[in-house]
C-alpha positions as a Markdown table, in Angstrom:
| # | Residue | x | y | z |
|---|---|---|---|---|
| 1 | Unk | 14.3 | -9.3 | -1.2 |
| 2 | Unk | 12.5 | -6.5 | 0.6 |
| 3 | Unk | 9.9 | -8.9 | 2.1 |
| 4 | Unk | 12.8 | -10.6 | 4.0 |
| 5 | Unk | 13.5 | -7.3 | 5.7 |
| 6 | Unk | 10.0 | -7.6 | 7.3 |
| 7 | Unk | 10.7 | -11.1 | 8.6 |
| 8 | Unk | 11.0 | -9.9 | 12.2 |
| 9 | Unk | 7.3 | -8.8 | 12.1 |
| 10 | Unk | 6.0 | -11.6 | 9.8 |
| 11 | Unk | 4.6 | -14.9 | 11.1 |
| 12 | Unk | 6.2 | -18.0 | 9.7 |
| 13 | Unk | 2.8 | -19.7 | 9.7 |
| 14 | Unk | -0.8 | -18.9 | 10.8 |
| 15 | Unk | -1.3 | -19.1 | 14.5 |
| 16 | Unk | -4.4 | -19.0 | 16.7 |
| 17 | Unk | -2.9 | -16.7 | 19.3 |
| 18 | Unk | -1.5 | -13.1 | 18.6 |
| 19 | Unk | 2.1 | -12.4 | 19.2 |
| 20 | Unk | 2.3 | -8.6 | 18.9 |
| 21 | Unk | 3.6 | -8.3 | 15.3 |
| 22 | Unk | 2.3 | -5.3 | 13.4 |
| 23 | Unk | 2.8 | -4.2 | 9.8 |
| 24 | Unk | 1.4 | -0.8 | 8.8 |
| 25 | Unk | 0.5 | 0.2 | 5.3 |
| 26 | Unk | 0.3 | 3.9 | 4.3 |
| 27 | Unk | -2.3 | 4.1 | 1.5 |
| 28 | Unk | -3.1 | 7.1 | -0.7 |
| 29 | Unk | -6.6 | 6.7 | -2.3 |
| 30 | Unk | -7.4 | 9.0 | -5.2 |
| 31 | Unk | -10.7 | 9.3 | -7.0 |
| 32 | Unk | -10.6 | 9.0 | -10.8 |
| 33 | Unk | -14.3 | 9.6 | -11.4 |
| 34 | Unk | -17.3 | 10.9 | -9.6 |
| 35 | Unk | -17.7 | 8.9 | -6.3 |
| 36 | Unk | -20.4 | 8.6 | -3.7 |
| 37 | Unk | -19.7 | 7.4 | -0.1 |
| 38 | Unk | -23.1 | 7.0 | 1.5 |
| 39 | Unk | -25.9 | 4.4 | 1.6 |
| 40 | Unk | -27.1 | 4.1 | -2.0 |
| 41 | Unk | -30.6 | 5.5 | -2.5 |
| 42 | Unk | -30.9 | 6.7 | 1.1 |
| 43 | Unk | -31.0 | 10.4 | 0.3 |
| 44 | Unk | -28.4 | 11.0 | 3.0 |
| 45 | Unk | -25.6 | 13.5 | 2.6 |
| 46 | Unk | -22.1 | 12.5 | 1.9 |
| 47 | Unk | -20.2 | 10.9 | 4.9 |
| 48 | Unk | -18.2 | 13.7 | 6.6 |
| 49 | Unk | -16.9 | 14.8 | 10.0 |
| 50 | Unk | -15.8 | 18.1 | 11.6 |
| 51 | Unk | -12.2 | 17.7 | 12.7 |
| 52 | Unk | -9.1 | 19.9 | 13.2 |
| 53 | Unk | -7.5 | 21.0 | 10.0 |
| 54 | Unk | -3.8 | 20.7 | 10.7 |
| 55 | Unk | -1.5 | 19.7 | 13.5 |
| 56 | Unk | -0.7 | 23.1 | 15.0 |
| 57 | Unk | -3.8 | 25.1 | 14.3 |
| 58 | Unk | -7.3 | 25.4 | 15.7 |
| 59 | Unk | -9.1 | 25.6 | 12.4 |
| 60 | Unk | -12.0 | 23.2 | 12.3 |
| 61 | Unk | -12.9 | 21.9 | 8.8 |
| 62 | Unk | -15.4 | 19.4 | 7.5 |
| 63 | Unk | -13.6 | 16.5 | 5.9 |
| 64 | Unk | -15.1 | 13.8 | 3.8 |
| 65 | Unk | -14.9 | 10.3 | 5.3 |
| 66 | Unk | -14.3 | 7.0 | 3.5 |
| 67 | Unk | -15.5 | 4.7 | 6.1 |
| 68 | Unk | -13.7 | 1.4 | 6.9 |
| 69 | Unk | -16.5 | -0.7 | 5.5 |
| 70 | Unk | -16.4 | 1.2 | 2.2 |
| 71 | Unk | -12.7 | 0.3 | 2.0 |
| 72 | Unk | -12.7 | -3.3 | 3.2 |
| 73 | Unk | -15.8 | -4.7 | 1.5 |
| 74 | Unk | -14.7 | -4.1 | -2.1 |
| 75 | Unk | -11.2 | -5.3 | -1.3 |
| 76 | Unk | -12.5 | -8.5 | 0.2 |
| 77 | Unk | -14.8 | -9.1 | -2.7 |
| 78 | Unk | -11.9 | -8.7 | -5.1 |
| 79 | Unk | -9.9 | -11.4 | -3.3 |
| 80 | Unk | -12.9 | -13.7 | -3.1 |
| 81 | Unk | -13.4 | -13.4 | -6.8 |
| 82 | Unk | -10.1 | -15.1 | -7.4 |
| 83 | Unk | -10.6 | -17.6 | -4.5 |
| 84 | Unk | -13.8 | -18.6 | -6.3 |
| 85 | Unk | -12.1 | -18.8 | -9.7 |
| 86 | Unk | -9.5 | -21.1 | -8.3 |
| 87 | Unk | -12.0 | -23.2 | -6.4 |
| 88 | Unk | -10.7 | -22.2 | -3.0 |
| 89 | Unk | -14.0 | -21.3 | -1.3 |
| 90 | Unk | -15.6 | -23.9 | 1.0 |
| 91 | Unk | -19.2 | -24.8 | 1.8 |
| 92 | Unk | -20.7 | -23.8 | 5.1 |
| 93 | Unk | -22.2 | -26.3 | 7.5 |
| 94 | Unk | -25.5 | -24.5 | 7.9 |
| 95 | Unk | -27.0 | -25.2 | 4.5 |
| 96 | Unk | -24.1 | -26.5 | 2.4 |
| 97 | Unk | -23.9 | -23.3 | 0.2 |
| 98 | Unk | -20.7 | -21.8 | -0.9 |
| 99 | Unk | -19.0 | -19.2 | 1.4 |
| 100 | Unk | -20.3 | -15.7 | 0.7 |
| 101 | Unk | -20.4 | -12.4 | 2.5 |
| 102 | Unk | -23.3 | -11.1 | 4.6 |
| 103 | Unk | -25.1 | -14.4 | 4.8 |
| 104 | Unk | -24.5 | -15.3 | 8.5 |
| 105 | Unk | -23.1 | -18.6 | 7.3 |
| 106 | Unk | -19.3 | -18.3 | 6.8 |
| 107 | Unk | -17.4 | -21.5 | 5.9 |
| 108 | Unk | -14.8 | -20.6 | 8.6 |
| 109 | Unk | -12.1 | -22.3 | 6.5 |
| 110 | Unk | -11.1 | -20.1 | 3.5 |
| 111 | Unk | -8.4 | -17.6 | 3.1 |
| 112 | Unk | -10.9 | -14.7 | 3.5 |
| 113 | Unk | -12.3 | -16.1 | 6.7 |
| 114 | Unk | -8.9 | -16.7 | 8.3 |
| 115 | Unk | -7.6 | -13.2 | 7.3 |
| 116 | Unk | -10.6 | -10.8 | 7.5 |
| 117 | Unk | -12.5 | -12.7 | 10.1 |
| 118 | Unk | -16.1 | -13.9 | 10.4 |
| 119 | Unk | -18.9 | -14.1 | 12.9 |
| 120 | Unk | -21.2 | -17.1 | 12.6 |
| 121 | Unk | -24.6 | -16.7 | 14.2 |
| 122 | Unk | -24.8 | -19.2 | 17.1 |
| 123 | Unk | -21.4 | -20.6 | 16.1 |
| 124 | Unk | -17.7 | -19.6 | 16.1 |
| 125 | Unk | -15.9 | -16.3 | 15.4 |
| 126 | Unk | -12.6 | -15.2 | 14.0 |
| 127 | Unk | -11.3 | -11.7 | 14.7 |
| 128 | Unk | -10.1 | -9.8 | 11.6 |
| 129 | Unk | -6.3 | -9.4 | 11.4 |
| 130 | Unk | -6.7 | -6.5 | 8.9 |
| 131 | Unk | -7.4 | -3.4 | 11.0 |
| 132 | Unk | -8.8 | -0.5 | 9.2 |
| 133 | Unk | -10.2 | 2.9 | 10.1 |
| 134 | Unk | -11.9 | 5.7 | 8.5 |
| 135 | Unk | -9.9 | 7.5 | 5.8 |
| 136 | Unk | -10.2 | 11.3 | 5.6 |
| 137 | Unk | -9.9 | 13.7 | 2.7 |
| 138 | Unk | -7.0 | 16.1 | 2.8 |
| 139 | Unk | -9.2 | 19.1 | 1.7 |
| 140 | Unk | -12.5 | 20.1 | 3.2 |
| 141 | Unk | -15.7 | 18.7 | 1.9 |
| 142 | Unk | -16.9 | 22.1 | 0.7 |
| 143 | Unk | -13.9 | 22.1 | -1.8 |
| 144 | Unk | -14.3 | 18.6 | -3.2 |
| 145 | Unk | -18.1 | 17.9 | -3.2 |
| 146 | Unk | -20.4 | 18.9 | -6.1 |
| 147 | Unk | -24.0 | 18.6 | -7.0 |
| 148 | Unk | -25.3 | 16.7 | -10.0 |
| 149 | Unk | -28.9 | 17.0 | -11.3 |
| 150 | Unk | -30.1 | 13.7 | -12.5 |
| 151 | Unk | -33.0 | 13.2 | -14.9 |
| 152 | Unk | -34.5 | 10.4 | -17.0 |
| 153 | Unk | -35.9 | 11.4 | -20.4 |
| 154 | Unk | -38.4 | 9.3 | -22.3 |
| 155 | Unk | -37.6 | 7.6 | -25.6 |
| 156 | Unk | -38.9 | 10.6 | -27.5 |
| 157 | Unk | -36.0 | 12.6 | -26.0 |
| 158 | Unk | -38.0 | 14.8 | -23.8 |
| 159 | Unk | -39.1 | 14.9 | -20.2 |
| 160 | Unk | -42.7 | 14.3 | -21.2 |
| 161 | Unk | -44.3 | 11.0 | -22.4 |
| 162 | Unk | -46.6 | 10.6 | -25.4 |
| 163 | Unk | -49.5 | 11.7 | -23.3 |
| 164 | Unk | -47.8 | 14.9 | -22.3 |
| 165 | Unk | -47.2 | 13.9 | -18.7 |
| 166 | Unk | -44.1 | 15.3 | -17.1 |
| 167 | Unk | -41.4 | 12.9 | -15.9 |
| 168 | Unk | -41.0 | 12.8 | -12.1 |
| 169 | Unk | -37.5 | 11.3 | -12.5 |
| 170 | Unk | -35.7 | 14.5 | -11.5 |
| 171 | Unk | -33.3 | 14.6 | -8.6 |
| 172 | Unk | -30.2 | 16.3 | -7.3 |
| 173 | Unk | -27.4 | 14.2 | -5.8 |
| 174 | Unk | -24.1 | 15.0 | -4.1 |
| 175 | Unk | -20.9 | 13.5 | -5.5 |
| 176 | Unk | -17.2 | 13.6 | -4.7 |
| 177 | Unk | -15.2 | 15.2 | -7.5 |
| 178 | Unk | -12.4 | 13.3 | -9.4 |
| 179 | Unk | -8.9 | 14.0 | -8.1 |
| 180 | Unk | -9.8 | 13.9 | -4.4 |
| 181 | Unk | -7.1 | 12.4 | -2.1 |
| 182 | Unk | -7.8 | 10.3 | 1.0 |
| 183 | Unk | -5.1 | 9.1 | 3.3 |
| 184 | Unk | -5.4 | 5.8 | 5.1 |
| 185 | Unk | -3.5 | 3.7 | 7.6 |
| 186 | Unk | -4.1 | 0.0 | 7.3 |
| 187 | Unk | -2.6 | -2.3 | 10.1 |
| 188 | Unk | -2.0 | -6.0 | 9.6 |
| 189 | Unk | -1.6 | -8.1 | 12.7 |
| 190 | Unk | 0.4 | -11.3 | 12.8 |
| 191 | Unk | 0.3 | -12.0 | 9.1 |
| 192 | Unk | 2.6 | -14.3 | 7.0 |
| 193 | Unk | 4.5 | -13.3 | 3.9 |
| 194 | Unk | 1.8 | -14.8 | 1.6 |
| 195 | Unk | -1.0 | -13.2 | 3.6 |
| 196 | Unk | 0.8 | -9.8 | 3.2 |
| 197 | Unk | 1.0 | -10.4 | -0.5 |
| 198 | Unk | -2.7 | -11.3 | -0.6 |
| 199 | Unk | -3.8 | -8.2 | 1.3 |
| 200 | Unk | -1.6 | -5.8 | -0.7 |
| 201 | Unk | -2.9 | -7.3 | -3.9 |
| 202 | Unk | -6.5 | -6.7 | -2.8 |
| 203 | Unk | -5.7 | -3.1 | -2.1 |
| 204 | Unk | -3.7 | -2.4 | -5.3 |
| 205 | Unk | -6.0 | -4.1 | -7.7 |
| 206 | Unk | -9.4 | -3.0 | -6.3 |
| 207 | Unk | -10.6 | -0.1 | -8.5 |
| 208 | Unk | -14.3 | 0.6 | -7.7 |
| 209 | Unk | -15.6 | 1.9 | -4.4 |
| 210 | Unk | -18.8 | 3.4 | -3.0 |
| 211 | Unk | -22.4 | 3.5 | -4.2 |
| 212 | Unk | -23.4 | 3.0 | -7.8 |
| 213 | Unk | -19.9 | 1.6 | -8.4 |
| 214 | Unk | -21.0 | 0.1 | -11.8 |
| 215 | Unk | -21.1 | 3.7 | -13.2 |
| 216 | Unk | -19.0 | 5.8 | -10.8 |
| 217 | Unk | -16.5 | 5.2 | -8.0 |
| 218 | Unk | -13.3 | 4.7 | -9.9 |
| 219 | Unk | -10.3 | 5.0 | -7.5 |
| 220 | Unk | -6.6 | 4.3 | -7.6 |
| 221 | Unk | -4.7 | 3.1 | -4.5 |
| 222 | Unk | -1.0 | 3.6 | -3.9 |
| 223 | Unk | 1.1 | 2.4 | -1.0 |
| 224 | Unk | 3.5 | 5.1 | 0.1 |
| 225 | Unk | 5.1 | 3.4 | 3.0 |
| 226 | Unk | 5.4 | 0.1 | 5.0 |
| 227 | Unk | 6.5 | -0.2 | 8.6 |
| 228 | Unk | 7.0 | -3.1 | 11.0 |
| 229 | Unk | 6.5 | -2.5 | 14.7 |
| 230 | Unk | 5.3 | -4.0 | 18.0 |
| 231 | Unk | 2.4 | -1.5 | 18.2 |
| 232 | Unk | 0.0 | 0.5 | 16.1 |
| 233 | Unk | 1.3 | 3.7 | 14.5 |
| 234 | Unk | -0.5 | 7.1 | 14.2 |
| 235 | Unk | -4.1 | 7.0 | 13.0 |
| 236 | Unk | -5.4 | 8.0 | 9.6 |
| 237 | Unk | -6.7 | 11.3 | 11.1 |
| 238 | Unk | -3.3 | 12.1 | 12.6 |
| 239 | Unk | -1.6 | 11.4 | 9.2 |
| 240 | Unk | -4.0 | 13.5 | 7.2 |
| 241 | Unk | -3.6 | 16.4 | 9.7 |
| 242 | Unk | 0.2 | 16.3 | 9.6 |
| 243 | Unk | 0.1 | 16.1 | 5.8 |
| 244 | Unk | -2.2 | 19.0 | 5.6 |
| 245 | Unk | 0.2 | 21.1 | 7.6 |
| 246 | Unk | 3.2 | 19.9 | 5.6 |
| 247 | Unk | 1.5 | 20.9 | 2.3 |
| 248 | Unk | 1.3 | 24.6 | 3.4 |
| 249 | Unk | -0.6 | 27.2 | 1.5 |
| 250 | Unk | -2.4 | 27.6 | -0.9 |
| 251 | Unk | -4.6 | 24.4 | -0.7 |
| 252 | Unk | -7.3 | 24.1 | -3.3 |
| 253 | Unk | -8.8 | 21.4 | -5.4 |
| 254 | Unk | -7.4 | 19.8 | -7.5 |
| 255 | Unk | -4.2 | 19.1 | -5.5 |
| 256 | Unk | -1.2 | 17.9 | -7.5 |
| 257 | Unk | -0.7 | 14.2 | -6.6 |
| 258 | Unk | 3.1 | 14.5 | -6.6 |
| 259 | Unk | 2.8 | 17.3 | -4.1 |
| 260 | Unk | 0.6 | 15.1 | -1.9 |
| 261 | Unk | 3.0 | 12.1 | -2.1 |
| 262 | Unk | 6.0 | 14.3 | -1.3 |
| 263 | Unk | 4.3 | 15.8 | 1.8 |
| 264 | Unk | 3.0 | 12.4 | 3.0 |
| 265 | Unk | 6.4 | 10.8 | 2.7 |
| 266 | Unk | 7.9 | 13.7 | 4.5 |
| 267 | Unk | 5.5 | 13.1 | 7.4 |
| 268 | Unk | 6.0 | 9.3 | 7.6 |
| 269 | Unk | 9.8 | 9.6 | 7.5 |
| 270 | Unk | 9.7 | 10.8 | 11.1 |
| 271 | Unk | 7.7 | 7.7 | 12.1 |
| 272 | Unk | 10.8 | 5.5 | 11.9 |
| 273 | Unk | 11.9 | 7.0 | 15.2 |
| 274 | Unk | 8.7 | 6.4 | 17.0 |
| 275 | Unk | 8.6 | 4.0 | 19.9 |
| 276 | Unk | 8.0 | 0.4 | 18.9 |
| 277 | Unk | 9.0 | 0.8 | 15.2 |
| 278 | Unk | 11.7 | -1.8 | 14.1 |
| 279 | Unk | 11.5 | -1.7 | 10.3 |
| 280 | Unk | 10.8 | 0.9 | 7.6 |
| 281 | Unk | 11.1 | 0.0 | 3.9 |
| 282 | Unk | 12.9 | 2.4 | 1.8 |
| 283 | Unk | 11.4 | 3.6 | -1.5 |
| 284 | Unk | 13.5 | 1.1 | -3.4 |
| 285 | Unk | 12.5 | -1.7 | -1.0 |
| 286 | Unk | 8.9 | -0.7 | -1.3 |
| 287 | Unk | 9.0 | -0.8 | -5.1 |
| 288 | Unk | 10.6 | -4.3 | -5.0 |
| 289 | Unk | 7.9 | -5.5 | -2.6 |
| 290 | Unk | 5.2 | -4.2 | -5.0 |
| 291 | Unk | 6.9 | -6.0 | -7.9 |
| 292 | Unk | 7.0 | -9.2 | -5.8 |
| 293 | Unk | 3.2 | -8.8 | -5.1 |
| 294 | Unk | 2.4 | -8.2 | -8.8 |
| 295 | Unk | 4.5 | -11.3 | -9.7 |
| 296 | Unk | 2.6 | -13.6 | -7.3 |
| 297 | Unk | -0.7 | -12.2 | -8.5 |
| 298 | Unk | 0.3 | -12.6 | -12.2 |
| 299 | Unk | -1.5 | -15.0 | -14.5 |
| 300 | Unk | 1.5 | -17.4 | -14.5 |
| 301 | Unk | 1.8 | -17.6 | -10.7 |
| 302 | Unk | -1.6 | -16.7 | -9.2 |
| 303 | Unk | -3.0 | -20.3 | -9.0 |
| 304 | Unk | 0.2 | -21.6 | -7.3 |
| 305 | Unk | 0.3 | -18.6 | -4.9 |
| 306 | Unk | -3.4 | -18.8 | -3.8 |
| 307 | Unk | -3.4 | -22.6 | -3.4 |
| 308 | Unk | -0.2 | -22.4 | -1.3 |
| 309 | Unk | -1.8 | -19.7 | 0.9 |
| 310 | Unk | -5.0 | -21.8 | 1.3 |
| 311 | Unk | -2.9 | -24.9 | 2.1 |
| 312 | Unk | -1.2 | -23.0 | 4.9 |
| 313 | Unk | -4.4 | -23.1 | 7.0 |
| 314 | Unk | -5.0 | -26.9 | 6.5 |
| 315 | Unk | -3.7 | -27.8 | 10.0 |
| 316 | Unk | -6.1 | -25.3 | 11.6 |
| 317 | Unk | -9.2 | -26.1 | 9.7 |
| 318 | Unk | -12.1 | -27.6 | 11.6 |
| 319 | Unk | -15.4 | -28.7 | 10.2 |
| 320 | Unk | -18.0 | -26.7 | 12.2 |
| 321 | Unk | -20.4 | -28.7 | 14.3 |
| 322 | Unk | -23.8 | -29.2 | 12.6 |
| 323 | Unk | -27.2 | -30.7 | 13.1 |
| 324 | Unk | -27.0 | -32.6 | 9.8 |
| 325 | Unk | -23.6 | -34.1 | 9.1 |
| 326 | Unk | -24.6 | -34.7 | 5.5 |
| 327 | Unk | -24.8 | -31.0 | 4.8 |
| 328 | Unk | -21.0 | -30.4 | 5.0 |
| 329 | Unk | -20.2 | -33.0 | 2.4 |
| 330 | Unk | -21.0 | -30.6 | -0.4 |
| 331 | Unk | -18.1 | -29.8 | -2.7 |
| 332 | Unk | -17.2 | -26.9 | -4.9 |
| 333 | Unk | -16.9 | -28.0 | -8.5 |
| 334 | Unk | -16.0 | -31.6 | -7.6 |
| 335 | Unk | -12.8 | -30.7 | -5.8 |
| 336 | Unk | -13.7 | -32.7 | -2.8 |
| 337 | Unk | -13.2 | -29.8 | -0.4 |
| 338 | Unk | -15.5 | -28.1 | 2.0 |
| 339 | Unk | -16.1 | -24.6 | 0.6 |
| 340 | Unk | -16.0 | -21.4 | 2.8 |
| 341 | Unk | -18.5 | -18.5 | 3.2 |
| 342 | Unk | -17.7 | -14.8 | 3.2 |
| 343 | Unk | -19.0 | -12.4 | 5.7 |
| 344 | Unk | -18.2 | -8.7 | 6.1 |
| 345 | Unk | -17.1 | -7.5 | 9.6 |
């Protein structure tokens, strides 16, 4: 199995102290609907940065940015949905509530807390072992951003109410067009085989990102390469600049996705010779690993997989100190376990 090829850079079990094992995922994220990457309702423009276009030219272009929080938060929430469904979230010591994100009261004991980290106010902390960075669009923002005029009509089908008053619900908003490609480098530090399966599943199965995600924000994620090493590999910005150069001219929206995949794989093929790289999965090995992940996340095996992963932390779980010892005796759905709380880094 391809996951065995990664064994030199996989931990056999969770450990409190790092040992310099890195697994790098090359992720292509493609919008399949209008998408908005900014604070919802803030009126701010789309997230973007002025950066160098390609590797060997001095052209400065304005690229869209999918910030690390816009990536990790939906993926964490996806994984937590299934932890909750299989009763694998614990209660926190502060108020006995179930582990949840952004509450400053993580349980410190669930899969999400052990993998993605937590920071408890006045308590302990766990550094995330999923290292993310901003993902950049291949094309410039001017090519892939559009404006949409939004209005809200009354029930009579017009912009005026029954008294003849004009509606004030008229606004113009920026959006990212469908078919926009973002390249991303995700680094996993000292993870086990089941933790790798869990993180890859969160990435592959998460499909909504950004603001107003109940109506827009549909996105597909593909993993184009996996490396094992003793150090971090090039950044997302370096990857997108090298791919931009490899694509050549002309570059205009929409870019053919097969052309993007070919150029990206051409770039990362050279990474196997970089200092510190010990493993690179071939296309066949990568496909086998994705199949392995999908099997573990399937309806038939998901419960066994998630409970096995959760059980792997049992030796390291510690009930946080608390003022009221009775608070931590709460259980999730009568399972008799302390249930964890989720907090975004």
